[in-house]
N, C-alpha and C positions, 0 to 999 in steps of 0.2 A: 517517471517515478524517481522518487528520491527517499532516502532514509537517514534518520537522525537517531543516535550518533552514527558517524560513518565508519567507526571502528570500535571493537570491544577490547582492544589491547591495553586500554587505560584502566580496565576494571580488574579486580581480583575474582578469580573463579569462586562462585558461591554468593557474589554480590547481587543484590536486587537491582534490575535495570529496567527501564522503559524505553522501547524503541518505537519510533513514530514513522510510519510510512505515509508518503504524501504523493497523491496523484493529481495531475493537472490535465483538465480536458480542455481541448481546443475545439470550440463549436462555432457553427454557422446556424444561428437560431432562426433566422427569418422573421417575418412579422408576427407569427403566432407562437413563438417559443417551442418548447417541446419537453421531452423526458428522456433522460440517459438511463438505461437499465443495464446494470452490471453486476458482477459479483467480485468479492475480493478474497485473497487467500493470505494467510500469515504462516502457513505450514508447507510451502513449496508446491502447492496445488493439490494436496491431498484432500482437502476440503474447502468450500467456499461458502461465503456468506452473501445473500442477494441484497442489493441496495438500488435506490432510485434517486436521481437528482432532478429537480425541476429547473428547466432552463427558461429564463424570462425572454421575451421578445428584445431582440437587438444584443442579447448577451453573447460574448466572444470567449470567454474563459470561465470555468468552473473548477473548483477544486474539492477534494475529499481526502480526509485524513483518517487513518486507523492505526491501532497500536497493538503492540504485544508487551507484556510485562511479566517479569518472573526472575528467577535466580539464573545466573549464568553457570551452567554445569561444566565441570573439568572435561568432560568428553567433548565439549564444543558443539554439542548438538543443537542448541538454541542460542540465538534467535535464528529462526529459519527464514529463507527468502520469502518476501511478499510481493504481490502485484494484483492487477486487475484484469477481468476478462468482460469486455463489453459485448452485450447481445443486442442491444436496440438503441439507436436506430441503425447502426452499422455494426459489424463484427470486428473486434479488435482484441488482441491479447498483448498486455504490456510485457516489457522485460521484468524479470524477477529481481528484486534488490534485497540485500542484506548487509549489515555492517561487516566490514573486513576485519581481519585479525582475529586473535584468540585471547580469551582472558588469561591472566597470569596466576 
């Protein structure tokens, strides 16, 4: 998991910002390919959105990008940590990532 921007300290509180979360899946697809079933969160795990990625035969990497956008509040509540929770074919919970720092 990675996040862009890596810090919000360059923005003034109240500024509009888009945060991009990026997950890379390392897969061993085999001759038939398959499907990765997972959910992602942009609010520290309080809710999730389900997704699926189709893996082609011979594919070794797949990526997924999701975003949060809005104004940076002075209380530094947003943007919150984001991550993924894989449910199939295996179970995996990624680390949660968020930009470091605080708006000014």
